[in-house]
N, C-alpha and C positions, 0 to 999 in steps of 0.2 A: 491434365492433358486435354486438348480441345482442338479438334480439327475436322474439316469436312472430309467426306469420303471422296476420293481416296488419297489421304495424306496430302491435301492440297494447300492452297495459300492461306495465310493467316487472315483474320477478318479485315484489318486495315494494314496494308503493307506498302511502305515506301520502297518501291522496287528499283531504286537506283542501285546500280552495281557498284558498291563501295569497296575497293580493295583493302585488305588488311595490311597496314604498314608497320613494320617492326619499330620504326622510329617513334611511332605514336603510342607504343605500349608503355604502361605505367612501370615505374622502377620496381624491381623485385628486391625486397629486403631479406635479411637473414632468416626471419621467422617463416617467410614464405618458402625459402629453400628447404627448411626443415620439413615443412608439410609436403613438399614435392618429394623429398627423400622417403617420407613415410608412404606416400602413394606408390613409389617404385618398389618399396619393400612388400607392400600388399600385392602388387602386380606380379612380382616374382614368386611369392608364396602360392598364389592361385595357379600360375603357370606350372609350378613344380608339383603341387600336392593336391589339387582339386581331383575329386573322384573320377571325373571324365576329362579327357584332354580337350582343351579349349584353345582355338587359334588366337593369336595376338590381335588380329583385326577385330574379332568379336569383343574381346576384353576392352580394347581401347574405345570402340564405339559405345559400349555400355557405360564406360567411365564418362565420356563426353555427354551422353544423354542424361546421366545422373546429375552431372554438374548443371546442365541447363534446366533440368526439371526442378532443381532446388531454387531457381530464380523466380519464375512466374509461369502461368499455364501456356503462354504463347511463344516463348523462346524455344527453339529446337534446332537440331542438326539435320541437314538434308544430305542424304547420300545420293548416288546417281539416280536411283529409282524415285526417291522423294522429289528430287529436282525436276525430273520430267513430269511427275504427277502434278506438281505445283504449277508448272508452265501450262499443262493441259487445262487445269482448273481456271487459271486467269484468262486463258484463251476462250473459255466457255465451251469446251468439248472434252469430255472424259468418260470413262467407262464406269458403270456401277449401278446403284439403286436410287441415287438422288437424295441421299441423307447427309445431314451434318450431325456428327456425333461427338461425344466426349466420353471420358472414362474417369471414374473416381472410386477408390476402394474396390476395384475389380468389377464394377458394374458399368455397362455401356448405356449411356443416356442419349436420348434424341434431343438435339437442339432445334432442328427444323427439317422438314421434308420439302424439297424444292417442287414448285408447281409443275404439273404435267410430267411427272416421273413415276416409275413403278412404286416408289414409296408413298407418294402423295395419293396416287390412284387407289392404293390398298388401304388408305385411311390412317396411316401412321401419323401421330401427332407429336408436337413438342411436349416433352415431359414423360414420354413413354420410356420404358426400360426394355432393352433387348436382352433376354436371358438365355435363349437357345438358338442355335442355327442347325437346321436339319436334325433336331432332337439332341444335339450335343450341347452340354452346359458351357457357357462362356465365362462364368465367374472365376476370377483368380488369374486370368491371362492378361496380356497386354492389349492396348488399343491396336497396335500394329497387327497382332495376331488375329484379332477380331475382324479388322479391315481386310486382311488377306483372305480370310474365310468368306467374306462377303463378295470378294472379287470373283470374276469368272467370265467365261465366254458369253457374249450376248446371245440370248435365246435359251440359256439354261435356267432351270428353276431353282428356287431356294425357299425353304420353309423357315419362317422367323416366328419365334415365340415372344409375345409381348405381355408385359405386366403394366397395366395402366391404373394408376391411383384412382380410387373411386369405383373400381370394378372388383367384384368378389374373386374372380378367377382369372388366371392367365388365358390368353387365346392365341391361336396360330393364324398366320397369314401366309399365303402362297404368293411369291413374287417371281417375276421373270426378269432376269438381268437384261439391261439394254445399254447401248452406247448413249450416254447422256449428252445431248446437244442442247445446252441451255440457251434459250433466247433471253438475253438479259432484260429486254424491254418488250412488253406487249401493251396494246391499247385497244380500247373500245369506247363506244358512245352509248350512254344511258340517258335517254331523254335529250336534254340540251347540255349535258355535262360530259366532259371528256375524262376518261379514266386511264391513267398511265400506271401500269403494274411493273415495278422494277424488281426482278427476282435476284439479281446479283450485280455486283460492280466489277465486271470484267472489262476488257480493253475497249469495247465499243459501246459501253452503256451511255456515255454522254451523248454521242452521236445518235444513239437510238432514241433518247428522250427528245432531242430536237426534232428528229424525224416524226416521232409520235405527235408532237404538238402540231406540226404541219399537216399530218394525216388526219387528225381530228378536225381541224379547220376545213380541210378539203371535203371531208365526209359530210359535215354539216352544211357547208356552203356559206358559213358565216362564223364569226367568233363564238365560241361556246359560252355558256353562262358561267363556267368556271372549270377548274381542273381538280381531280383527285389524284394524288401521288400515293400509290399503295406500296408501302415498304414493309408490310407485315411478313414475318418469317424470312426476311432478307438478312443473312448473316454477315453481309459486308463484302469486302473485296479491295479494290485498288483505291488508294487515297486520291490520285489525280482525277479519277472518274467521279468520286464524291464531290470534288470541287467543281468539276464541269457540270454536273447535274444541278448543283446549287446555283451556279452562274446562269443557268437557263431561265431561272425565275427571279433573279436579282439583277439590278443595274448599277449597284454601287455597294461599297462597304466590305468589311472583312467577312470571309466565309468561315475560316478556321485558323487557329494557330497551333503550332506544336512546340513544346518546350522540353528541352533535354535536361541533363544533369546540372549543368552550370546555369547561373542566373541569366547570363547574356546569350545563352544558346536557345534562341527563339526564332522561328520562321513563321511568317504570316502570309496568308493567301487571300487575295481580294477578288471581288467580282469585277468583270469588265462592263463598260457601258452597254446598255441594251438588254431589255427583258423580252425574251422570246414570246411571252404570253401577253405583253402589253398591259400588265397590271391586272389581269383577270383574277378573280378570287381563287384561292387555292386551299385545299384541305389535304393534310398529310396523315395517312393512317399508319400507326405503329402498334406493335405488340411485344410480348416478351422475347420473341425471336428476332426482333429488329436490332441489329448490333453494328457497332463500329461505323463503317461508312454510311450506313443508314442513319445512324445517330448524328453524324456530321451534317447530313442534309436536313434532317428534322430540326436539329438545334439551330442551324443557320437561318432557316426560314422562320422559325419561331422567334428567335431573338430580334430579327429585323421586322417582326410583325407582318411578315409577308404571307404567312399561312396560319390556319388554325390546325393544331395537332390534335388528332382524335385517336381513340383506341385505348390501349393499356400501356403502362410504363414499359419502356424498352429494356434491352438486355443489360446495358451498363458497361460496355467495353470502351474505355477511353485511352487506350495505349496504341502506339505506332510501332510496327516492326520494320526493320531495315534488313535487306538481304545482303549479306557480306560474303562474296565468293571466297572459298578457300582453295579451290583448284578448278580445273575445267569442268568437273562433274559433281563437285560438292560445294555446299554453302552453309553459312550460319545465319539463321533467322533470329535476330536479336531485338528485344524490346529496347528502343533507344530514346523514346520520348512519350509524353502524354499530350493529348490534344485537348483544346479548349474551344468552346463556342464563342461567337463574337462578343458576348457580354462577359466573358471570362469564366464561364462555368466549366467545370470538369464533369463529364458524365460518368467517370469511372465509379463503379459500384451503384450509384444512384440512378443512372439512366436518364432518359428524357421523360419528364412528366407531361402527359397530354393536357392540353387546355380543356378538353372535354373528355371525361372518362366514359368510354362506351364499351360495355361488355359484349362479348360475342355470344349473344343469346341463342343464335341458331346452332351452336355447338352444345349438344345435350350434356357433355362432360365438363363444361367450362367452369362450373363451381367447384368441382372436386379435383380437377387436374392441377397439380402444383406448377408454379411458374419457376423455371430453372434459369438463373441469371448469373452474371459475372461474380457477384458477391458470394455465390455458392461454391465457386471453384477454389480449391485449395491453393494457397500461396498467391492469390490474386493481389494486384497492386492496391494499396490503400489510398482512398481519396483523401486528400489533405484536408478537405472540409467534409467531415463525416456526415452522411445523410441517413436518417432513419425514416424509412417509408412504412414501417410496420403498422403504425396507427392509421395511416391513410388506407392501406390495403385491407385492414381488418374492420373497416367501417361497415357496420351491419345494417344501417338504415337503408330501407328499400327506396330506390328512386322510382317515382311513379311512371317515368318514361320507359322503364326497363322491366316491366312486369310480365311480359309475354314469355311463354315457354317455347322451346324448340318445336314442339308439336304444333302449337298454335301458329307459329311463324311459317311452318311448312304448309299448313293449310292455306295460308295467305300467299303462298308462292315465294316466300322470302328465304333464300338459301344462305345468304350472307348478310346478317343483320348490320354489322359495322359498316359495310360498304353501302347498304341501302340507306342507313341513317345519314351517312355523309352526303349521298346524292340528294336526299330530301332537304338536308340543311342548306346545300348550295342553291337548290331551287327556291327555298324560302328567302334566302339572302337576296337573290336577284329580283324577287317580287316586292321587296320592301320599297316604300315610296321614297323618292329622292328628296332629301332635305335641302332646300334652297337657302342660301345665305346671301346677304347683301353687305357690302363693305363701303364705307364712305371714303371718298377720295380726299386728298389733302386740300 
């Protein structure tokens, strides 16, 4: 299981409302009927003999959830509450702590803490484990139960117990619940460089990126030396917004393709003419929390040699979920395709490898904190071209560029080493001498 608080959208969702048509259902053979008879036998036995009376609705929902959980971590059933929560998440406005969490073997794991939320301000990091809420042990429950406990009226407090690999003891954090109004895009200017921070791919992200490009140019009074697109800890969102963001930096070519079960079930999405940045240098920052829609953008710009990708290997979620309404208030979120970068790469499991590997030296825990990725999820889809990154990630050779400690960087006033390194790289690129070439005419 893997979902943002509170039970919101999958990381990349093709949110076309596709009705379920009985004419399109596969034929049911005799063996299948036998299995369905067995299911009904179990259903009747539970109804009649379970120690406590259970209503039919609860049993059927549990059966549906069990069926979908056996497929992959991102397929799920949405009841009325889930449906509204998902809509709130994609609209960029929901109540909670600002966490994206998962659960495996009864343990709640943090995927990402959204910027400028109670969770991020409290210092919760990707890879943390949430073990207790207000002193009550979470282990052994469901993700839904944990999420429900973390919900509450804005302004109310909650004590969370964190276990962080690399630290000897658990520690408590006091958080105050808020209405989370995510601004999917923020921008700032550092020197002569424009920094565009994309926190989520909700319905206005593409427009926000285009507005950020214009805002940066207006703030500087001229074209910037380049742009940094910060996708770190961005768990993804809407597929169409990933395409629109990529299109802002590209003027031609394929952005992404999605491929379903059948060989001819392929959809391709292309950039429209016109690069909003007019070819300015671009650096994309990613880390282990950059997933799905973030990986579409990073992969498209990397494959077209439009940007340098920096940071750490991304999460590795290369599947597309489609929302299939079942009624006015319920829906099925089903994994229906894998997506591929313009060069034909699937990022499933392997993720996006940065062109320049840059550790987050300003984080004192970065060496000891494990990176939790798609490949760690139970029943994740297998990449058809299996990628083993263990040798690369276990490289023990010290890079002379990255010897400073978090304490040394703090004394220098560097709070975000990866971003600082990207800014310096762009500034160096723009100061390189222009190489003039001459060509002979015919």
